[in-house]
N, C-alpha and C positions, 0 to 999 in steps of 0.2 A: 652728610652729617649735619644736624641743626647746628648754625651758625655758634650759639653760646653754650654749647655742649658742656663743656668742662665748669661751667658756672651752674646749668642743670643737675650735672652730676652731683656737685657738693651739697645741693639744696636736697636732692633727692636722698643720698646718703646721711645728710643731717637729720632730717624729716623721719626717717627709718630709725636711726639708733635712738633719737628720743622717744619713738613710737616704743621701742624695745625696752630699753632701760628705764624710763621714767625715772622716777625718785631714787632709783639705784639698784645695781644687781645685787640683790642680798643673799643670793647663792654664792657668789663669788667672795663678796665681803666677808661673808660669815666664816670661810675656812682657809681663804689664800691669802696670804701676806703681800701688801701695797707694792711690796720691792721685790717680789718673786719674777724670774725671769724664765722664758721657757719658747718650747720650738713645737710646731704642729706640721703635719703635712695634709696635702688633700689628695685623699684616696679616691679614686675612679672605679666604680662598681658595676658600671653599665656601657656598653658601645654606644658610641653617637658620635657627634661632633661638639668638640669643646668649645665652650663660649662663656666669656665672664672673666677672664685674666686679669685683664687691666682694671675691672671693676673691682675683683678681691684685693688687687694690691692698693686700690683707691681707698677700699674701708679701712683697712687697718692703718693707712697713713693718715686719714682724717682723724683717727682716733690716738694715734702714736706716729708722727713725722719720721722719727728714727728707726724704724723698722728694719729688719735684714730681710728682703724677699727674693727668692730665688726660684725663677721660673723654669720648670721643666719641659713644659709643652707652650704653645701659644695659640690665642683665639684662630678658630676654623682648621686646626688639625683633628685627624680622626683619632678617636680614644678607644681604648680597650680596658676590660676589669682588670684590675691590679695594676696599673699604672700609676704613677705620681705626676699630679699635674704642678704642683708648686710646695715649696715649704718656705715658712715664715719663723723669724725670730725675734719676739717681742716680750714685752711685759705680758705675765700670764692672764691678767685682768683684760687688757686689751686683746688676746686672743678668744676668750672666753666670751666677752662683750660683743666680738663682731661674728665670731662663728657663724650664728643662725642668720644673720645678715647676708653673709656671702655665699652660705649654703643655699638660702632660698634664692638669691640672685642667678648664681650660676647652673642651679638645677633646670631653673626655670628658662634661662637662656639657653643652655646646651639642648633643653626641647625643642625649642623654636630653631635652633639653627641646623638641628639634625632633620627635621620635618623640612626647612626649607631647603635644605641639600638634595634631598631626595625628589623635590619638585624642579628643582635647577637642573639637576642629571636629567631629567625627562625632556629639557629643553636643548640640549646640546645638538648643535646641528642646525638648529632655528633662529631666525633672526630675532624672535620674540623674548622679550625678557620679561621676568615675573616680580610682581609688584606685592606689597604688603598694602594694607589699609588703616584707617584709623579705627577699627574694631579692636581696639586694646585695652587693656587694664587701666584704670583711673589713675594716676601718678606715678604709673609704671612704664609708659609710651616709651620714653627715652632707651631704657634699655631691651624693651621688646625688638624695638625697631633695629636698634644696635645687631641685636642676634640674628635677624633678618640679613642685613648685610653681611655679617660674619659665615652666615651659613650660603653666601652665594646668590642672594635675591637682591632685590632694590627697592630703596625705599621711595613710596609715592608720597604727596604732601606730608608735612609731620603733623601740621595742625590746620587749623581753620584761619590762619592769617598768611601763609607761605604760597596759597595758590586758590583761585576761583574755581569752585566747582558747582555748577549749577545743575543740581539734581531734580528729579521730578517735582520735589514740594516745592522748590523754589520757583520752577518754571509755573507749576500749576496756581501758585500764590501771587505771580508776576502777572498772569493772564496770557501766556503762549511763551514759545521758544524765542520767536524775534523780538518781544519787548525786552526778556529776560538777558540776552545777549548783548541787545544794544546799550541798556542800561548799565549791565558789568562792563562794556567796553568803555564808555563814558566815564565812568567811574575809574577805571584803570588811567584812563589818560589824565584825570584831574587830581586824584588821591594818591595812586599808587602805581606809576608809572614802571613797567617791566614785569608785571604780575601777570603770571600766564592765566587763560581762560580754557576750562573742561566744561564740555557741556554731555551731559546723559542724553542718550536718545532711546526710544523704546521700539523703533520701527525704521525701515528705510524713508519713509516719507518725512519720520523726524530729521534724518542724517540730511536729506537734500534740502531741509529748510535751515539748518546750522549752516551747511556749506553757501546756501545764498546770502547770508551775513557777510560772511569772508572774515569773520571776527572771533573764530575759535581757534586755539591753539592745538588744543587734543579733543577728539570726540570719544565719546564712552559708549560702545555697544552693549546694553545690558540685557542680558538674558536672550540673546540673538543665538539663535542656531549656528553652527558652524558653515553651514549652507548660506544664511544669512550675513554672517560675518564677513564671508568671502565676497559677496556681492558689493557689502558695504565698502570693505577695503579697495577694491576695483572703483568704486566711485568717487572715492574719497582722493586716491592716488596721493600726490604730495602736498595737498591742501591742507592737510592738518595731522598731527599724530593720531595713531588709533588705540582703542584699549578695549579689551573684552573684559567683561565681569558678569557674574553669576551663574551658577550652577556648575563650575568649574572644578574638577578633581584630579587627582592623580591617575584616575582611569581614563579621562576623556582629553587631559591637557594637551596631549600630543596632536590629536584632532583639530583642536581650536590653534594650535602653532602653525598647522600646516596650512591655515588660511593666509598666512602672511601678515597678520596682525601684529603691531609694533610691541603692544604691551599685554599680557593679562594680570589681572589684578585678582587676589586669591584672600580673602580676610582669614581662611582656616590656617594659614601661615602661623600665625599667632594665636587666633581661639580656639583651635582644636590642638594645639601641640600639648604633649605630655611630658612632664618634669621627668629628668633623666637622675640616676642615685648616684650620691657624690657623699662623701663624710670627710670631716676635718678631724683627724686624731693627735692627742699630744704624742711626742716623742719623748721618752723618758730613758735617760742614759743611768744604766746601774753602775 
């Protein structure tokens, strides 16, 4: 989890509510008394892995700190149609103004968690761990990566600031692998001690060149076949962590895991996930 998670979460919620409410929720203002109190329940309408429970409570409390929130399920739980995830008691204005933000986030997060769980299940019995990437929705990365973790995956670097990753364009612009790694290593020593260095490789020769520097913490094997990954993993040994990336999906992920690679990164965990169906319904006591 990113170090300043709570601060970033409050910023995300504040910005999202401002975007949705703007100058005022005229639908609610026009017909609901400002002092009206109410209760609503989150109904599950599709099977999958639930994600966003903590986020939902945070959204309601951001708008009204004294809400009463009862969780009936937890992040990471399996969910089935007809189940209730939570109920919330608050001002009706709070419920109506937070409804869409809560649903949008939870539906998206649950879809990501569900797809991630499917990938993670494929890796049971292997040492390989599944990673997400930076292929995320702008301004929503915090919750998308949270959903990956809820689904049983692992977060790669959160952003550009918490790990050095020398990809093909960095290497090409810098004039080669050796130059790029050397400069990155010197930068870490003088500017950001402790920052990890990962280097993308495109063939076995690249792997050998990275190893010769002795200064990479992880080597990415990009678009390698499983056979070449197995060769690279044997070559690298304990000298650096290994990560496979490119062209890996649910149909072939076990073949890649069988190579002994430490990590497999899959952008599809986030950018190909489908939102799941949830609804927030008023509870009316007659």
